[in-house]
PAZALO-764725 format. One line per 8 residues: number of its first residue (from 0); their letters; for each residue y, z, x of C-alpha. Coordinates in nm, 4 decimals, m for minus. Example, Ala and Ser with C-alpha at 12.3 -4.5 7.8 and 13.67 -1.06 7.14 Angstrom:
BEGIN
0	AS	m0.4500,0.7800,1.2300; m0.1060,0.7140,1.3670
END
This chain:
BEGIN
0	XXXXXXXX	1.2642,1.3398,m1.7817; 1.1232,1.2080,m1.4747; 0.9580,0.8505,m1.4729; 0.7153,0.9735,m1.2475; 0.5690,1.2732,m1.4094; 0.2440,1.2905,m1.4591; 0.1522,1.3555,m1.8140; m0.1813,1.5491,m1.7459
8	XXXXXXXX	0.0119,1.7805,m1.4839; 0.2399,1.8615,m1.7978; m0.0518,1.9243,m2.0464; m0.2083,2.1490,m1.7468; 0.1132,2.3080,m1.7076; 0.2309,2.3592,m2.1265; m0.1483,2.4357,m2.2534; m0.0893,2.8081,m2.2824
16	XXXXXXXX	0.2008,2.7102,m2.4887; m0.0016,2.4648,m2.7133; m0.0351,2.5264,m3.0962; m0.4015,2.4477,m3.2184; m0.3719,2.1219,m3.2884; m0.1422,2.0104,m3.0288; m0.4323,2.1486,m2.8193; m0.6796,1.9617,m2.9496
24	XXXXXXXX	m0.4537,1.6498,m2.8508; m0.4662,1.7904,m2.5278; m0.8546,1.8221,m2.5059; m0.9140,1.4516,m2.6072; m0.6205,1.3251,m2.3214; m0.7795,1.5243,m2.0657; m1.0847,1.4100,m2.1742; m1.0079,1.0022,m2.1964
32	XXXXXXXX	m0.6723,1.0086,m1.9974; m0.6858,0.6129,m2.0668; m0.5586,0.6705,m2.4534; m0.2228,0.7649,m2.2945; m0.1282,0.4249,m2.2246; m0.4136,0.2416,m2.4525; m0.3689,0.3977,m2.7512; m0.1145,0.4386,m2.9995
40	XXXXXXXX	0.0316,0.7306,m3.1459; m0.1698,0.6694,m3.4909; m0.5037,0.6160,m3.2607; m0.4714,0.9637,m3.0805; m0.4200,1.1229,m3.4261; m0.7134,0.9987,m3.5765; m0.9422,1.0895,m3.2832; m0.7765,1.3978,m3.2776
48	XXXXXXXX	m0.7558,1.4735,m3.7042; m0.3959,1.5529,m3.6931; m0.0924,1.3300,m3.7613; 0.1097,1.1127,m3.6510; 0.3760,1.3282,m3.6477; 0.1568,1.6456,m3.4579; 0.1705,1.3587,m3.1905; 0.4888,1.3005,m3.1740
56	XXXXXXXX	0.5528,1.6994,m3.1127; 0.2939,1.6948,m2.8931; 0.4910,1.4838,m2.6845; 0.8063,1.6278,m2.7114; 0.6674,1.9248,m2.6363; 0.5721,1.8303,m2.2780; 1.0013,1.7131,m2.1925; 0.9046,1.2623,m2.3205
64	XXXXXXXX	1.0777,1.1653,m2.6177; 0.7879,0.9894,m2.7269; 0.4387,0.8832,m2.6821; 0.6038,0.5948,m2.5619; 0.8203,0.7724,m2.3441; 0.5039,0.9469,m2.1581; 0.3127,0.6242,m2.1340; 0.6203,0.4669,m1.9512
72	XXXXXXXX	0.5944,0.7729,m1.6894; 0.2236,0.7226,m1.6399; 0.2947,0.3219,m1.6030; 0.5541,0.3760,m1.3170; 0.3332,0.6997,m1.1822; 0.0681,0.4033,m1.1371; 0.3404,0.1307,m0.9988; 0.4720,0.4258,m0.7504
80	XXXXXXXX	0.1061,0.4163,m0.5861; m0.0094,0.7249,m0.7506; m0.4046,0.7411,m0.8687; m0.3682,0.6924,m1.2151; m0.6127,0.5284,m1.4362; m0.4678,0.2859,m1.6907; m0.7526,0.1062,m1.8017; m1.1292,0.1611,m1.7665
88	XXXXXXXX	m1.3026,0.0479,m1.4708; m1.5931,m0.0724,m1.6604; m1.3902,m0.3482,m1.8573; m1.2159,m0.4314,m1.5198; m1.2828,m0.7675,m1.3182; m1.2034,m0.6646,m0.9748; m1.2655,m0.9999,m0.8723; m0.9862,m1.1834,m1.0375
96	XXXXXXXX	m0.7307,m0.9126,m0.9608; m0.8349,m0.9558,m0.5956; m0.7816,m1.3386,m0.6208; m0.4024,m1.2727,m0.8112; m0.2870,m1.0383,m0.5667; m0.3940,m1.2571,m0.2861; m0.2585,m1.5699,m0.4584; 0.1006,m1.3843,m0.5275
104	XXXXXXXX	0.0598,m1.2670,m0.1230; 0.0239,m1.6002,0.0012; 0.2258,m1.8025,m0.2240; 0.5458,m1.5835,m0.1256; 0.4835,m1.6407,0.2429; 0.6625,m1.9359,0.3545; 0.4373,m2.1650,0.6226; 0.7378,m2.1849,0.8823
112	XXXXXXXX	0.8164,m1.7738,0.9127; 0.4357,m1.6971,0.9603; 0.4400,m1.9662,1.2478; 0.7481,m1.8233,1.3793; 0.6436,m1.4584,1.3405; 0.2815,m1.5765,1.4899; 0.4882,m1.7188,1.7772; 0.6479,m1.4117,1.8858
120	XXXXXXXX	0.3462,m1.2044,1.8895; 0.1676,m1.4532,2.0963; 0.4841,m1.4790,2.3623; 0.6220,m1.1088,2.3600; 0.6142,m0.8761,2.6236; 0.4052,m0.5970,2.4291; 0.3639,m0.5679,2.0457; 0.3614,m0.2119,1.9100
128	XXXXXXXX	0.1953,m0.1487,1.5665; 0.3194,0.1318,1.3591; 0.1382,0.2611,1.0870; 0.1551,0.5948,0.8390; m0.1508,0.7136,0.6052; m0.2942,0.4174,0.4390; m0.1070,0.1871,0.6367; m0.2476,0.3330,0.9663
136	XXXXXXXX	m0.5796,0.1212,0.9643; m0.4300,m0.1746,0.8900; m0.1915,m0.1359,1.1931; m0.5488,m0.0028,1.3969; m0.7414,m0.3191,1.2946; m0.4215,m0.5452,1.3440; m0.3920,m0.4393,1.6685; m0.8301,m0.4487,1.7557
144	XXXXXXXX	m0.7782,m0.8498,1.6646; m0.4738,m0.8922,1.9040; m0.6086,m0.6961,2.1808; m0.9365,m0.9602,2.2189; m0.6484,m1.2498,2.2837; m0.3557,m1.0698,2.4545; m0.2501,m0.8117,2.6895; m0.0019,m0.5055,2.6074
152	XXXXXXXX	m0.0517,m0.4215,2.2635; m0.0307,m0.0685,2.1622; m0.0683,0.1579,1.8391; 0.1549,0.4490,1.7057; 0.1581,0.7127,1.6850; m0.0864,0.8406,1.8960; m0.2764,1.1318,1.7984; m0.0865,1.4519,1.7879
160	XXXXXXXX	0.2213,1.2766,1.9919; 0.5920,1.2555,1.8691; 0.7411,0.9083,1.8204; 1.1027,0.9313,1.9810; 0.9892,0.8878,2.3237; 0.7920,0.5576,2.2494; 1.0310,0.3761,1.9928; 1.2999,0.4848,2.2727
168	XXXXXXXX	1.1058,0.2702,2.5235; 1.0557,m0.0423,2.3360; 1.2242,m0.3394,2.5180; 1.4551,m0.6431,2.4265; 1.1416,m0.9003,2.4326; 0.9017,m0.6709,2.2396; 0.8053,m0.7197,1.8977; 0.7174,m0.4480,1.6766
176	XXXXXXXX	0.5116,m0.4748,1.3452; 0.5485,m0.1853,1.1141; 0.3401,m0.1243,0.8330; 0.4688,0.0223,0.5125; 0.3135,0.0445,0.2052; 0.4123,0.2302,m0.1391; 0.4120,0.6407,m0.1600; 0.5954,0.6074,0.2749
184	XXXXXXXX	0.6625,0.8759,0.4389; 1.0250,1.0486,0.4548; 0.9731,0.9197,0.8412; 0.9667,0.5963,0.7303; 1.3308,0.5030,0.6539; 1.4302,0.6920,0.9887; 1.1820,0.4553,1.2124; 1.3481,0.2117,1.0396
192	XXXXXXXX	1.6578,0.2945,1.1251; 1.6141,0.3497,1.5011; 1.3966,m0.0267,1.4875; 1.7720,m0.1502,1.4339; 1.8901,m0.4132,1.6794; 1.4965,m0.4472,1.7686; 1.2540,m0.7489,1.7136; 1.0651,m0.5749,1.4082
200	XXXXXXXX	0.8266,m0.7281,1.1263; 0.7847,m0.5530,0.8349; 0.4283,m0.5996,0.6323; 0.4680,m0.4427,0.3049; 0.4383,m0.4585,m0.0512; 0.7293,m0.5370,m0.3013; 0.8361,m0.2126,m0.2752; 0.9525,m0.2291,0.1401
208	XXXXXXXX	1.1733,m0.4978,0.0848; 1.4803,m0.2087,0.0241; 1.4489,m0.2771,0.3963; 1.4705,m0.6588,0.4333; 1.8530,m0.6267,0.5649; 1.6903,m0.3760,0.8474; 1.4573,m0.5504,1.0031; 1.4227,m0.9164,1.1401
216	XXXXXXXX	1.1287,m0.9925,0.9176; 0.9777,m0.9029,0.5944; 0.5959,m1.0324,0.4772; 0.5025,m0.8777,0.1458; 0.1845,m0.8154,0.0539; 0.0797,m0.7546,m0.3242; m0.2028,m0.4634,m0.3423; m0.1720,m0.3528,m0.7049
224	XXXXXXXX	m0.3593,m0.3912,m1.0247; m0.4887,m0.1679,m1.3570; m0.7288,0.0589,m1.1563; m0.6291,0.4047,m1.0190; m0.6398,0.3091,m0.6484; m0.4641,m0.0022,m0.4670; m0.5875,m0.2730,m0.2752; m0.5666,m0.4123,0.0594
232	XXXXXXXX	m0.7672,m0.7301,0.0723; m0.4384,m0.9157,0.1054; m0.2558,m0.7039,0.3784; m0.6107,m0.7484,0.5231; m0.6261,m1.1392,0.5035; m0.2513,m1.1806,0.5990; m0.3623,m0.9705,0.9331; m0.6756,m1.2287,0.9951
240	XXXXXXXX	m0.4474,m1.5464,0.9311; m0.1690,m1.3815,1.1852; m0.4598,m1.2872,1.4222; m0.5718,m1.6823,1.4111; m0.2349,m1.8165,1.4840; m0.1875,m1.6097,1.7410; m0.5025,m1.7263,1.8852; m0.4247,m2.1180,1.8890
248	XXXXXXXX	m0.0475,m2.0529,1.9750; m0.1678,m1.8961,2.2729; m0.4496,m2.1575,2.3353; m0.6935,m2.1552,2.6559; m0.5393,m1.7933,2.7657; m0.6277,m1.6493,2.4198; m1.0010,m1.8334,2.4789; m1.0465,m1.7292,2.8819
256	XXXXXXXX	m0.9477,m1.3437,2.7219; m1.1990,m1.3160,2.4856; m1.4925,m1.4947,2.6684; m1.3999,m1.2295,2.9662; m1.4207,m0.9585,2.7113; m1.7067,m1.0406,2.5262; m1.8833,m1.0878,2.9218; m1.8049,m0.7159,2.9844
264	XXXXXXXX	m1.9460,m0.6401,2.6032; m2.2805,m0.7825,2.7588; m2.2235,m0.5872,3.0956; m2.1909,m0.2578,2.8928; m2.3847,m0.2671,2.6556; m2.1715,m0.2014,2.3941; m2.2695,m0.4448,2.1208; m2.5910,m0.5220,1.9607
272	X	m2.7335,m0.8354,2.0922
END
C-alpha cells in the first residue's frame, strides 16, 4: 500500500463494508484521529470495547499490513506536507519547535555561502524571484525587501500569465531565486530544468535537495513539526538575513535608494505617520 494513503480517507471509503465492531473503531478514530499515531492497538481496543485482534483486522481491511503500518502511513503523509495532526495542539510547544527549526536551518548554512549568495544578489543585472503555492508569499516578501535597496527585481509568475517568455528572457548575469517547498507543483521540476546553466538559488525544505545538481546553490530551511501545518518562520528569517547582507554589500547605493523611496512614501502619503 502507498505510504501516503490517508487512514481517515480510507475509513470513510470502506465504512459501508465494515462490521459493527469495526465501525466502532472507525467512529473512534474519526473522532480522535491522533489515536492512530499516539495509541497502541490495545489502547484502541480498550477505548472501543473491542479486542486487539479486531483492531488488527480493522487495519488490514483498510489495506494496511498492521496498525504500525497505518501509523507510518500517517507520519509519512505529514512528512510530505499534508496537514495531518500527529500531536495534540494543546500540548504542543510552538516556541520550542520554532527555535528547533531556526537552529537546524542556520546551523546547516555556511556563512561563506550566504555571503557569496548575497554578493550575487547585490551585483546581478536583475533578480528574478519565482514561487508557487505557499512559496509565493515568501517570494513576494523577498521582492519587497530587495526592491527597497536595488533596482530590477521582478516576481514570477505574473497573475494569469505563462512563464515561457519570462524564463527565455533570463540573461547570463541575472540571478534567479526559486522557492520550492514540499508539495511542489508538477511544473516545478520543468522550471528547474529550464533554468539549468543559469545562476539559480533554490530556497527549499530538505526534500528539495534532489535538485542540488541542477541549480547553483541550495539553501535548506526546516519547516516541519508535529502540528498539521508547516511553519515558514525559518524561510522568512533567512530572507531577512539575506536582505540585510545585500544591503551591507551595496552600501551607500542601498542607503540612498531607501531614503529616496521613503521620501516618495511621504510625498504620496502612502504610509501612516
